[in-house]
C-alpha positions as CSV (number, residue, x, y, z in Angstrom):
1,M,29.9,-179.6,145.6
2,A,32.5,-179.9,143.2
3,K,32.5,-177.2,140.1
4,F,33.3,-178.3,136.9
5,D,35.3,-175.2,135.1
6,P,38.5,-175.6,137.2
7,A,38.4,-179.5,137.4
8,Y,38.2,-179.3,133.2
9,A,40.8,-176.6,133.4
10,V,43.0,-179.1,135.5
11,V,42.6,-182.3,132.8
12,V,43.0,-180.0,130.0
13,G,46.0,-177.9,130.7
14,L,47.6,-182.2,131.4
15,E,46.3,-183.3,127.9
16,G,48.0,-180.5,125.8
17,G,46.9,-179.0,122.4
18,Y,47.0,-180.6,119.4
19,K,49.0,-183.7,118.5
20,A,49.8,-185.7,115.5
21,A,48.9,-188.9,114.4
22,D,52.0,-190.9,115.1
23,D,52.4,-195.3,114.5
24,V,51.1,-195.4,117.7
25,D,48.6,-192.9,118.5
26,A,45.7,-191.7,116.8
27,E,45.4,-187.5,116.3
28,T,44.2,-185.8,119.5
29,I,43.5,-181.8,121.0
30,H,42.6,-181.3,124.0
31,G,43.2,-185.0,125.4
32,I,40.8,-185.9,122.4
33,N,41.5,-188.8,120.1
34,R,40.5,-189.0,116.7
35,E,39.8,-192.9,116.6
36,H,38.1,-192.8,119.6
37,N,36.0,-189.8,119.1
38,P,35.3,-189.9,115.3
39,N,31.8,-188.2,115.1
40,W,33.3,-185.2,117.8
41,K,32.3,-182.1,116.0
42,G,35.3,-180.3,116.5
43,W,37.3,-182.7,113.5
44,P,36.0,-180.5,110.9
45,L,37.1,-177.3,112.6
46,V,40.2,-179.2,113.2
47,D,40.4,-179.7,109.6
48,A,39.5,-176.8,107.7
49,L,42.6,-175.0,109.8
50,K,45.6,-177.3,109.0
51,D,46.6,-175.6,105.7
52,N,46.3,-171.7,107.2
53,P,49.8,-170.8,108.4
54,G,49.9,-171.3,112.1
55,F,48.6,-174.5,112.3
56,P,48.2,-176.0,114.4
57,M,48.5,-173.0,117.2
58,R,45.0,-171.5,115.4
59,A,43.3,-174.7,116.0
60,N,44.4,-175.2,120.0
61,N,43.3,-171.6,120.6
62,D,40.4,-171.8,117.9
63,P,37.1,-170.7,120.8
64,E,34.7,-173.0,119.0
65,V,37.5,-176.2,119.1
66,F,37.5,-175.2,122.2
67,R,34.2,-174.6,123.2
68,L,33.2,-178.0,122.1
69,A,35.8,-180.0,123.6
70,K,35.4,-178.5,127.1
71,E,31.2,-179.9,126.0
72,R,32.7,-183.2,125.2
73,Y,34.7,-183.7,128.6
74,R,31.6,-182.1,130.1
75,S,29.0,-184.9,128.3
76,G,31.2,-187.4,127.8
77,Y,33.1,-188.1,131.5
78,W,32.0,-185.3,134.1
79,L,28.3,-186.1,133.4
80,L,29.1,-190.2,133.6
81,I,31.1,-189.5,137.0
82,A,28.7,-187.5,138.6
83,G,31.5,-184.2,139.4
84,D,28.2,-182.3,139.9
85,L,27.6,-184.5,142.8
86,L,30.8,-185.4,144.5
87,P,31.4,-183.2,147.7
88,E,35.3,-182.9,147.0
89,Q,36.9,-180.3,144.0
90,E,40.0,-182.0,144.5
91,V,38.6,-185.4,144.2
92,A,35.8,-184.8,140.8
93,T,39.0,-183.1,139.4
94,K,41.8,-186.1,140.6
95,L,38.6,-188.1,138.7
96,L,37.7,-186.3,135.7
97,D,41.5,-187.2,135.3
98,L,41.5,-190.8,135.3
99,A,38.0,-190.9,133.7
100,V,39.7,-188.7,130.2
101,H,42.8,-190.7,130.6
102,A,41.8,-195.0,131.8
103,G,37.8,-194.6,131.0
104,V,34.2,-193.5,132.8
105,R,34.0,-197.4,134.3
106,T,37.7,-197.0,135.1
107,A,37.8,-194.1,137.0
108,G,34.3,-195.1,138.3
109,K,35.7,-198.5,139.7
110,M,38.3,-196.8,141.3
111,L,36.9,-194.7,143.6
112,Q,34.3,-197.6,144.7
113,E,37.0,-200.2,145.4
114,T,38.0,-196.4,147.6
115,L,35.1,-196.4,149.2
116,N,34.9,-200.0,150.0
117,L,38.3,-200.1,151.5
118,L,38.0,-196.9,153.9
119,R,34.8,-198.2,155.4
120,R,35.7,-199.6,158.3
121,P,33.9,-203.5,158.2
122,H,36.5,-204.1,161.5
123,E,34.0,-202.0,163.4
124,T,30.7,-201.4,162.2
125,P,30.9,-200.1,158.7
126,L,29.5,-196.7,158.0
127,Y,28.1,-198.0,154.9
128,D,26.7,-200.9,152.7
129,A,29.9,-202.4,151.1
130,L,29.5,-200.6,146.5
131,L,29.0,-203.0,144.5
132,V,32.2,-202.2,142.2
133,D,31.0,-201.5,138.7
134,G,32.2,-198.4,137.8
135,V,28.5,-196.3,138.1
136,I,28.7,-193.5,140.7
137,G,24.8,-193.1,141.4
138,K,23.4,-192.2,144.9
139,K,25.1,-194.8,146.7
140,T,28.8,-194.1,145.9
141,V,28.1,-190.7,146.5
142,E,26.2,-191.3,149.3
143,A,28.7,-193.5,150.9
144,Y,31.2,-190.9,150.6
145,R,29.2,-188.1,151.9
146,L,29.0,-190.2,154.9
147,L,32.5,-190.9,155.5
148,Q,32.9,-187.0,155.5
149,E,30.3,-186.8,158.2
150,K,33.2,-189.6,160.6
151,D,35.9,-188.0,159.2
152,G,35.5,-184.7,158.4
153,P,36.1,-183.5,154.7
154,D,39.2,-182.6,155.0
155,K,40.6,-186.2,155.9
156,A,38.3,-187.4,154.2
157,G,39.6,-186.4,151.0
158,R,43.1,-186.4,151.8
159,Y,42.2,-190.3,152.3
160,V,39.9,-191.3,149.4
161,M,43.2,-188.5,147.2
162,A,46.4,-190.8,148.8
163,L,44.1,-194.2,147.3
164,L,43.1,-193.0,144.3
165,R,46.3,-191.7,143.5
166,G,48.0,-195.7,144.5
167,M,46.1,-197.2,142.1
168,Q,46.1,-194.6,139.2
169,T,49.9,-195.5,140.0
170,Q,49.3,-199.3,139.7
171,F,46.7,-199.0,136.3
172,Y,50.1,-197.1,134.9
173,I,52.2,-199.6,136.7
174,E,49.9,-202.5,134.5
175,L,50.1,-200.2,131.3
176,A,53.7,-200.5,131.4
177,S,54.5,-203.6,131.6
178,R,52.0,-205.2,129.0
179,M,53.1,-202.5,126.4
180,A,56.5,-201.5,125.9
181,Y,55.1,-198.1,124.1
182,H,53.6,-197.6,127.7
183,S,56.7,-198.2,129.7
184,K,58.0,-195.2,127.4
185,N,55.1,-193.1,129.0
186,L,55.1,-194.0,132.2
187,R,57.4,-191.0,133.3
188,G,55.0,-188.5,131.9
189,Y,52.3,-190.7,133.1
190,L,52.9,-191.0,136.7
191,R,53.8,-186.7,136.6
192,R,50.0,-186.4,135.9
193,V,49.0,-188.4,139.5
């Protein structure tokens, strides 16, 4: 089963530290966006550090800010993608990344679409087609388990990762084609893939 700590280490590394608000983006720290998370318990701590020498580095390295960020990732993303139930660490890490950057429902839908594509509908299907609702529950986890049983964990993981990366790339292409801001950030998004 996948573990939260290694997945969190990868994703928080992709997100980076403190970023001040600008014309387009809200203030963020460790990937937690103030506009989308105005009641996060870490904001008062960040605000209190702003007048101190060495800000933002002090905020980036503050153990309580970091602990609260980690708690937010666990409760706001990891648990919602059923990370502890997923059988493959790399896939769980990718789903955490997708949940943080594209939304929990989007991440869930991408996994469900992936599993539907891999269920072998041209043969005797490995499992019933999943409802693509973005909620990773027992049926989604069981479908993944059946895929691993049929293909072996390594092969199943490679197939799932290839499709998730393709869908993530397509998601970023669509964002970039709709909004100049996202077009400007496309290279960074593709590094994330």
